[in-house]
Every structure is written in structure tokens, then in C-alpha cells.
N, C-alpha and C positions, 0 to 999 in steps of 0.2 A: 310785337317782338316774336321772332321765330321760336318755335317750341324746341327745347333742348332735345338732342337725340337720345338722352337718357330717360326722358319722360315716358311713363307707362310701362317700364320694364320691371316693376316690382314683382318678384316671384320668378322671373326668368333667370336662367343659370347658364354660365359658360363652363364647359368641361375642358381640361387641358391635360395632355399626357406629358409626363416626364420620362424620357426614354431610359436614362440611366438610373433615375430615382425609382423606376418601376412602379409608378403611381399614376392615378388620375385624380386631379384636384378640381374642386368645384368652387366657383366664384359667383357672387350675386352680380347679375348683369346691370343692375341699377347703380350699385355703389362700389363694385370691385372687391367687396369684402369676401375674405376667404371663408368658406362654409364647412368644407370637409375634404379629406384626402383618403382615397381608397387604394390599397396596395393590390397590384396585379402581377402576373408573371413577367419576368424580364424577357426581352426588352420591348416594351409596348411601342406601337407606332401610330396607327391612325384610329380615328373614332368616327362613328356614324350613329346618329340618334334616329330611332324608329318611333314616330309620334303615335302610330296606331297601337303598338304593343307597349308604348312608353318604356322602351329598353334602350340602353346604350351599348353598342358593340365596339370592341377594341381588338385590333389585330396584334399578334405577337410574332414578329418576323424572325428574330435571331436570338441566340444565346447572349450575345453582346456584339457591339460594332454596328456596321453599316452595310449597305448593299455591296460595295466594292471591297470591303474588308471586315469580315465577321468571323466569330469563333464557332459558327455552326448555326444551322437554320432550325427554327422552332416550328410548331404545328398548331398552336392554339389560337382560339378566339375566346375572349372573355366577355360575358354578358353581365351588365351592371344595371341595377335598378337606380335611376338617377334621382328618384324622390326619397328613397330610404338610404341611398348611397351605400349599397352593399352588393357584393358579387352574387349573382343569381346562379350562374353556371359557367364552367370552363369546358369548351367544346374542343375536342381533339380531332383535327382534320387529317391526321396521318392515314395514308402515306403522303398526302399533300404536305408541302412545307413552304416556308417563307411567305405566309399570308401578309398582304400589305394593304392594297387599295380596297376601298369599300364603296359600293353604290347601292342605293335603295330604291325599289319600286313599290311604293305603298299600295298602289291600286291592285297589284297582283300578289302582294305579300311575298316578294322575293328580295333577298339580299345577295349581291354579287361580290365575290372576294377574289382578288388576283392572287395567284400562287406561282412560285418559281418552278422551273423545269428541272429535270434530272437526266441521267444518261439515257434512260429508256423512253422518255417522252418530253415534249416541249412544255413550257409554262402554259398556264391556262386560267380560266375563271371558274370557280366553284359556285354553284347555285344553291342557295339555302332557303328553305321555307321558314318565314319569320314567325309563323305560329307554332310549328313543332320544333323549330330551331335545329333542324336536321338537314344535311345535304341531300339535294335532289339529283345532282349530276354535275358534269364538268364540260366546259367548252375550251378546246385547244386554241391557242393563239399563234402557234408556229413560231414562237420566239422564246428565248431562254428565260427572260426576266420581265414579264409584264409587271408593271409597278403600279402606277396610278391608273384607275379605271373609272369611266363615267358612262352614263346612259343618257339617251335623248329624252325629251319630255314625254314622248309617246310610250316609252318603255320597251320599244321594239328593237332598238339598235344600241350596241355598246361599243366603246372605243378604249383600247388599251394602249398606253404609252409604253414604249420598249426602250430601255436604256441601251441595250447592246445590239439591237436590230435596227436597220435603217428604214423602218416603216412603223406606222401605227396600225395595229390590228383592228379590223372592223368585224364585229360579230352580230349575227342575227340571233336575238335573244329568244324569239319564238321557236325557231327551228334548232337552236343550239349549235350553230356551225359558224366557222370563219368564212366570211364572204368576200373580203377585200383586204389589200395591203396598200396603205397610202404612204408614198415616199416621204420620209422625214429623217434627217441625219441624227438618229439617236435622240430619243425624246425624254423629257422630264414631266412637268405638270401638264394636265389636259383638262379642258372645260368645253361645254357646249353652250351655244347661244340660247337665250330664253325661248326662242321659237323653234329651236332645233335645226335651223338652216345652215349654221356654220359651226366648225370645230376649231378650237384654239389650242395650239400645241407649243409648249416651250421647248426650244431646241437651240443648239445641240446639247447632248448629254454632257454634263460637267466632268465626266471621267472620274478619276480619283481626285476630284477637286483641283484639277490641273488647268488653270486659266489659260496658260499658253497654248496647250493642245486644243482647247475649245475654240480659240481664236482662228483656227484654220477654217472654221465655218462661221458665217456672221451670226451673232447672237440675236435673239428676238422671238417673236411669236408667229409661227406659221399658221395661217388661216386658210382652211380648205372647205370647199363646198360639201355639205353632208350628202347631197344627192349624187353629184358627179365625181366627187373626190378630187376635183381640180383645185390647185393652189389659187387662192383669190388674191392674197397679198401677204406680205410679211411686215409685222409691226416691229420696227427696230428698237433694240435696247442697247444701252451702253455696256452692260455686263451680263454675265451668265444668269439665266433665269431658272429657278427650280419650281416654285409653285405658281399656279394660276387659278383664278376663281372668278366666276360670273355671279353678280348679285341679282336679286329679284328685280331690280330696277334697270338692269342692262349695263352695268359697269363691269369692265374687265379689270380685275386686280392682279398685278404682276409683282412677284418678289424677286428683286435683283440682288445677287450676292457679290460683294466687293471685298477686295483685300489682296494679300499675297499668299499664294498657295504652294507649299513645298512639303518636304518630308519631315520637317521638324514637329509637325502636329498632324494628327489624323484628320482634323477639320481645317487645317491651315491657320494663317494669321489674318484675322478679319478686320476690315474697316466696317463702319456702320452700313448695314444693308439699305436698300431703297424700295419703297412701295411706289410703283408707277401705275397710274389708272388711265384706262382708255375707254372710249365709248364703243359699245358693240354695234351701235347704229351707224356711226360715221367713221369709226376707227381713229378719231381724233384723240390725241393725248390730253387728258383733263387735268392732270396734276401729278406731283411727286412729293414724297416725304421720306426723310431718313427714319429707319427703324433699327432694331437690334442687329446682332451679329448672326449672319447666315439665315435669312428668312427661309423657312422650310414648308410651312403650312399656312394657308389663308382660309378664313371663312368670314361670314357676315351675318348680321341679324336678319330675320325673315323680312323686315321692311326695307332692307338694303341701306339703312342710314348709318350703321356702324360696321367698320371692318376690324378684323382681328388678325394679327400677323404673329405667328409663333416663330421665334428665332432660336435655333437649336444651340448655337455656340454661346450665346449670352444667356440662354435659358430664360427668355423674357417673352411676354406677349404684349405687343403694342395695340392699344385700343384707339381707333381713329374715327373721327366724324367725317364721313365720306362726302357730305354736302359741302363742307368748308375746307376739307383736307387739313385739319389740325388735330393734334394729339389730345385725347381725353384722359390718358394715363398709361401706365405700364405695369404689368403684373410680373412679379418675380417668382419663378418656378424652381423649386429645390432640385438639385442634380448632384450626382456622386462623381461624375467624371466629365469629359468634354461634351457629352450629348445630353441636352436638357429638353426644353419645351419642343413638342412635336405635334401630335394630333390635336384637333380642335373640334368641338361640337357645341352649337347653340341650342339650348333646351328651353322652349317656352314653358311657362307655368302650366300646371294641370288645370283643365277646365273646372 
């Protein structure tokens, strides 16, 4: 009998942001049992776990609201001890603001944080030393709003998705400079193949969640060659895609947003979202499964057997067995208004 995907996860933890709840909640990865909730500054967005320092990083992008509609941009990063579940430090990046995407290079001890631009300079990537927890510098992306940011397996190249610019920014992390712009019609989530050869970009940008406007461009995942920046193919999707994620086993997880989007609600009126899975080797579609409302963030267990889909409008996290594409459960995350579950991080138990 095949081993359950839950087997061997005792002591592992899943951390989940509630954007409006201004919290990070911790769940047992083997049982989904709620363990603790930590309050953080509003309005938290993304998470990144550093296994070397055993610290959890959380970005705080806005006072409230979203990229396209917020009440002001914040400047903080919150550092959390995931074992004691307490806040270790709050780091102020001012004058940088709107920190959102996080990417970690454990070999070099570097954390990369995307920040939004201002009148006097474009958006960029702040480089942080993970040991001292202090900024080392900034890399301009020549775009107003770099949002999600990823690095290749070598740690030498980074890619920033830009909602408002018609390109992906490619940066040399060793020299700290922008080196290329890859044509993409306003991008959302971004991921890199396990071998670093291909980059996967969700496009077009959903705008203010206006599905009609987005349909002027075909929805899907633009796949470009990391070496030549040439478009290799587009993996078509039926609906607008926000998050993408590549597992350790080479599966591309794609979150499709479905529903009717209008001015009645900041996030629209949603139908259940959809998780679509592709192979990074063949680009064949491997399966689909309905998830909560407005999938916004996706992660997976280190062995690639379990996927986690945070859905901000329903404030839920779907737990999915990726080998069989069936649901293992759904976590309910407390929220105070329309924005709930957002950032995710899988935290293996301490050695």
C-alpha cells in the first residue's frame, strides 16, 4: 500500500499569514492541528523560512488593502522564531516601502526583498544579510512595482515579476545590476525550473481584478529560456493566474482565479478557484482540482508530495496530495475583512 503523504511529518509545521487578521498562524503538518498564532504588524503578506538561522521572515507591504488599492505603504519586515513562536525583531527598511516578495540564498546568507518604487527612483530588490539581519544594498529593477521575486538554483540570477511594466526584470545578483528585460504583458507569479533552465511567468496582470480587461491578452504561463530569454512556449489556462510554484519533484503548480469581478467588492465575487498542475519536463497538464476563493499563494512540502494553496477571499488553505490530486483537508484562517490567507511557509522540524 502506498505510504500516506502525511507520513513522517511529525514535528513539521505550516505557517500561514492572515492579511487582515495581521497574524501568522502555525499548524501541525501531520495533523493540521492549530498550534499557535503570532500577531504581526498590519498588513502582512509573504513568508520565507530560513533553515540555516531557523527564522521566519514576513513582509508588511501596506497599511491595509492591496497592490492596486491600498491606504498607504509600509516599510517593515518581521522576524519570527518559528520554534518558540515569538517575534524576534521588526526591521524597518525605510525609506524603502511596499516590501512584498522574498527569496532566500542559504549558501550565501542572503535574503532578497522586492520593494516598490517612488517618484525619485524605480522599484527594486533590497539585499539583506541573514546573519546580521541588516540591509547590504539595493538592485534597481527599472519598474514601479516589482512584486514576486525568485532566484535561480545557482543564486547568481534573480527574476522580478512586474505588474505594471511589460517585462520581467532580470538581475545579476553577484554584480547587483539589472541585466535584461524579458517581454511579458504585466506579470503575476513567477517560478524557476529545478535546474534553472526555464522561467515560468503568470500573465497577464489581473489589473484591479478586472477579468474582462485581462482577456485582451491570453491567460497562461509564459515559459522563457533563462539563458537566451526567448519565449519557449505558453501553457494555456482558462482563467487569470496569480500564483505559480515549482515543487522539488518538478511539478508546476498554478492557481487560477475564477468568478465575476466588479466594483461591488474589492476582491470581486468569486467562484471556487482552481489548482492546475503541469510537468516542468514535458509541460503536459497533469491534473486540476477546485480550491478556495482567489488562490493567491502556493507552496509545497520539501519532498514535493503535498501542495498548499492559500486563498485570500475565502481565507482558507487547501492541503492537496499532489501524487493523486485529491484533497487532504482545508485550513480556516481567521480574517477581519475581505483579505485573509496569504503567505505560506513550510517549516521542517528542528534536527
